[in-house]
C-alpha positions as CSV (number, residue, x, y, z in Angstrom):
1,M,14.9,-9.8,-37.2
2,E,14.8,-13.6,-37.4
3,V,12.1,-16.0,-35.5
4,K,14.0,-19.1,-34.3
5,K,11.5,-20.6,-32.1
6,A,7.9,-21.6,-31.9
7,F,4.6,-23.1,-29.9
8,I,2.1,-25.5,-31.0
9,L,-0.9,-26.3,-29.5
10,A,-1.4,-29.6,-29.6
11,G,-3.0,-30.8,-26.1
12,G,-6.8,-30.4,-26.8
13,I,-9.4,-33.2,-26.1
14,G,-11.2,-32.3,-29.5
15,S,-14.0,-33.9,-28.1
16,R,-16.6,-33.3,-31.1
17,L,-14.1,-35.5,-32.8
18,E,-13.9,-38.1,-30.4
19,K,-17.8,-38.6,-30.1
20,S,-18.2,-39.3,-33.3
21,G,-15.4,-42.1,-33.1
22,I,-12.6,-40.3,-36.0
23,T,-10.1,-40.1,-33.0
24,K,-10.9,-43.9,-31.8
25,D,-7.4,-45.1,-33.1
26,V,-5.3,-41.9,-33.5
27,P,-5.4,-38.0,-31.2
28,K,-6.5,-34.9,-33.1
29,P,-3.1,-33.7,-33.9
30,L,-2.2,-36.8,-35.8
31,L,-4.8,-36.8,-38.1
32,E,-4.0,-37.1,-41.7
33,I,-4.8,-34.4,-44.1
34,G,-3.6,-34.3,-47.9
35,G,-0.9,-37.2,-47.1
36,K,0.6,-35.9,-43.6
37,T,-0.7,-35.3,-40.2
38,V,-1.8,-31.9,-39.4
39,L,1.3,-31.6,-37.0
40,D,3.8,-32.0,-39.8
41,W,1.8,-29.4,-42.1
42,N,2.1,-27.0,-38.7
43,I,6.0,-28.2,-38.1
44,E,7.3,-27.6,-42.0
45,N,5.3,-24.5,-42.6
46,L,7.1,-22.7,-39.4
47,K,10.5,-24.3,-41.0
48,Q,10.1,-22.7,-43.9
49,H,10.3,-19.4,-42.2
50,G,13.2,-20.3,-39.9
51,V,11.8,-21.9,-37.2
52,N,14.2,-24.7,-35.8
53,E,13.0,-25.5,-32.2
54,V,9.5,-25.8,-31.6
55,V,7.8,-26.5,-28.3
56,L,4.5,-28.6,-28.3
57,G,1.9,-28.0,-25.7
58,L,0.8,-31.7,-25.0
59,G,-2.0,-32.9,-22.6
60,H,-4.8,-35.4,-23.8
61,R,-3.3,-38.7,-25.5
62,H,0.3,-37.3,-25.2
63,E,1.9,-40.7,-25.1
64,E,0.5,-41.1,-28.5
65,I,1.8,-37.9,-29.7
66,V,5.4,-38.4,-28.2
67,K,5.7,-41.8,-30.0
68,Y,5.1,-40.7,-33.0
69,F,7.3,-38.3,-33.2
70,N,10.1,-40.2,-31.6
71,A,10.1,-42.2,-34.8
72,K,10.2,-39.3,-36.8
73,H,13.0,-36.9,-38.0
74,L,11.9,-33.9,-37.9
75,G,14.6,-31.0,-38.8
76,V,13.9,-29.4,-35.8
77,E,14.6,-29.3,-32.4
78,L,11.3,-30.5,-30.4
79,I,10.8,-29.8,-26.6
80,L,7.7,-30.9,-25.1
81,S,5.5,-29.0,-22.5
82,F,3.2,-31.1,-20.5
83,E,-0.2,-30.1,-19.1
84,E,-1.4,-32.2,-16.2
85,Q,-4.7,-30.6,-16.2
86,R,-6.3,-28.4,-18.7
87,M,-5.0,-25.1,-18.8
88,G,-6.4,-23.6,-22.1
89,T,-5.2,-21.9,-25.0
90,A,-2.8,-19.4,-23.1
91,G,-2.6,-21.4,-20.1
92,A,-0.7,-24.1,-22.2
93,L,1.5,-21.3,-23.5
94,K,2.2,-19.7,-19.8
95,L,3.7,-23.4,-18.7
96,A,6.1,-23.3,-21.7
97,E,7.8,-19.8,-20.7
98,K,11.5,-20.6,-19.5
99,Y,11.4,-21.9,-23.5
100,F,11.2,-18.4,-24.4
101,S,13.3,-16.4,-22.3
102,D,15.8,-16.0,-24.5
103,C,13.7,-14.5,-27.7
104,E,11.8,-11.6,-28.0
105,N,9.6,-12.8,-30.5
106,F,7.7,-16.7,-31.7
107,F,5.7,-18.3,-33.1
108,M,2.6,-20.0,-32.3
109,C,-0.5,-22.1,-33.9
110,N,-3.0,-24.2,-33.3
111,G,-2.4,-27.8,-33.8
112,D,-5.7,-28.7,-35.0
113,E,-5.9,-26.9,-38.5
114,A,-3.8,-27.8,-41.9
115,K,-2.6,-24.2,-43.3
116,T,0.2,-22.5,-45.2
117,V,0.6,-19.2,-43.4
118,D,3.3,-16.8,-44.3
119,Y,4.7,-15.8,-40.7
120,S,7.4,-13.7,-42.5
121,K,4.6,-11.0,-43.4
122,I,3.0,-11.1,-39.8
123,L,6.8,-10.8,-38.5
124,K,7.2,-7.7,-40.5
125,L,3.8,-6.0,-39.7
126,H,4.5,-7.1,-35.7
127,E,8.0,-5.3,-36.0
128,E,6.7,-2.4,-37.8
129,K,4.2,-1.9,-34.8
130,N,5.5,-2.8,-31.5
131,A,3.1,-5.2,-31.7
132,I,2.3,-7.8,-28.5
133,A,0.3,-10.1,-30.6
134,T,-0.2,-10.1,-34.6
135,I,-3.0,-12.3,-35.9
136,A,-2.5,-14.5,-39.3
137,L,-5.8,-13.7,-41.1
138,Y,-8.0,-15.8,-43.6
139,A,-11.0,-14.9,-45.8
140,V,-14.1,-17.2,-45.8
141,K,-17.3,-17.3,-47.4
142,D,-19.3,-17.7,-44.6
143,V,-18.6,-15.4,-41.7
144,S,-21.5,-16.7,-39.5
145,Q,-19.5,-20.0,-38.8
146,Y,-16.7,-17.7,-37.3
147,G,-15.7,-15.1,-34.8
148,V,-14.7,-12.3,-37.4
149,V,-12.4,-9.7,-37.2
150,E,-13.1,-5.8,-36.7
151,L,-10.2,-3.9,-38.2
152,E,-8.8,0.1,-38.9
153,G,-5.8,-0.5,-41.2
154,N,-3.9,-3.4,-38.9
155,K,-5.0,-2.7,-36.1
156,I,-7.6,-5.4,-34.5
157,L,-10.3,-3.5,-33.0
158,N,-12.4,-6.1,-32.2
159,F,-13.4,-10.3,-32.3
160,V,-17.2,-10.3,-33.3
161,E,-18.5,-14.3,-32.9
162,K,-20.7,-15.6,-35.4
163,P,-22.1,-12.4,-37.4
164,A,-25.1,-12.6,-39.5
165,K,-23.1,-11.5,-42.8
166,E,-25.0,-8.1,-43.3
167,N,-24.0,-7.4,-39.8
168,A,-20.0,-8.6,-39.9
169,P,-17.4,-5.8,-40.2
170,S,-15.2,-7.6,-42.1
171,N,-15.2,-11.5,-43.8
172,L,-11.5,-12.0,-41.9
173,I,-11.0,-14.5,-39.1
174,S,-8.1,-15.6,-37.1
175,A,-6.5,-18.2,-38.6
176,G,-4.8,-19.6,-35.6
177,A,-1.4,-18.6,-36.1
178,Y,0.7,-15.9,-34.5
179,V,3.8,-13.6,-33.9
180,L,3.9,-12.9,-30.1
181,S,5.7,-11.0,-28.3
182,R,7.7,-12.4,-25.1
183,K,5.8,-9.5,-23.3
184,I,2.2,-12.0,-24.1
185,F,3.7,-13.9,-20.9
186,G,2.8,-10.8,-18.4
187,H,-0.6,-11.1,-19.8
188,I,-1.3,-14.7,-18.9
189,E,-2.2,-15.6,-15.5
190,K,-0.5,-18.4,-13.5
191,G,-2.0,-21.7,-12.5
192,R,-5.2,-21.8,-13.8
193,E,-7.1,-22.5,-17.2
194,V,-6.9,-19.4,-19.3
195,S,-8.2,-19.0,-22.9
196,I,-5.9,-16.9,-24.9
197,E,-8.5,-15.6,-27.3
198,K,-11.0,-14.7,-24.9
199,E,-9.1,-13.5,-21.9
200,V,-5.6,-12.3,-23.4
201,F,-6.0,-11.0,-26.9
202,P,-9.1,-8.6,-25.5
203,K,-6.8,-6.9,-23.1
204,L,-4.3,-6.7,-26.1
205,V,-6.7,-5.1,-28.3
206,G,-8.0,-2.6,-25.6
207,M,-4.1,-1.6,-25.4
208,G,-4.0,-0.9,-28.9
209,K,-1.5,-3.9,-29.2
210,M,-2.7,-6.3,-31.6
211,F,-2.8,-6.3,-35.1
212,G,-3.3,-8.7,-38.1
213,A,-2.8,-9.2,-41.5
214,E,-4.3,-11.7,-44.6
215,A,-1.5,-14.1,-44.7
216,V,-3.3,-17.6,-45.1
217,S,-3.9,-20.7,-48.2
218,N,-4.8,-23.8,-47.6
219,F,-6.8,-23.0,-44.4
220,V,-8.7,-26.4,-43.1
221,S,-9.9,-26.9,-40.0
222,I,-10.7,-30.3,-38.2
223,D,-12.2,-29.0,-35.0
224,T,-15.7,-30.9,-36.2
225,P,-16.3,-34.5,-37.9
226,E,-18.0,-31.7,-40.9
227,R,-15.0,-29.8,-41.1
228,Y,-12.5,-33.0,-40.9
229,S,-14.8,-34.3,-44.0
230,A,-14.5,-31.4,-45.6
231,A,-11.1,-30.9,-45.4
232,L,-10.6,-34.3,-46.6
233,E,-12.5,-33.3,-49.7
234,Y,-11.1,-30.1,-50.4
235,F,-7.4,-32.1,-50.5
236,K,-9.0,-34.6,-52.7
237,N,-9.8,-32.3,-55.3
238,K,-7.0,-30.6,-54.9
239,K,-5.1,-33.3,-55.8
240,Q,-7.0,-34.4,-58.7
241,Q,-6.7,-31.0,-60.4
């Protein structure tokens, strides 16, 4: 089954980048990495896997993001969903529920990471397992900086936050890219700030309805000044090779 729709989270404040002055002139989703904005990275990646309609979850500095895309031809239909107050990663998705009423599954990703995701691979697993959520996973060397996934086969059993290397159940982390069933909306409380990572996903793990597979390359996060600098260096070195 093809997936034609996606939701991108692009409404976060990015307080650590803001304090450092990195986002003084441009909001976090429009920072350039490897010659294109982080949002362009994600939209182009989604297009490669059949997406032709993208819902942008907007909040902080949304006027600048809207202005940017009004001046740009994307090759996808862009729908804007606004949060008037902070609703969290799941709350923002809940606000956009009406845009996904006609699809069984859809893709979702964070708008503050540049990454190349094999969405077709995780969609296949998602359908095989009749999952509610399937995560694209990425292998890292230093697990102590991330939430690490504990797996049984492809079934997710637990998320372990920043474990010591010797205690880590794997070296795999969530890359902030998912296939979600429309059933996900029934697990998000309406009208309040809700975290998909801390509140919704643990429920699905308990139900045995959450799966994951290693399916990412070129993963760089820009959520801290240090990671943003490392991302710039990564693509600079890649260009010189």
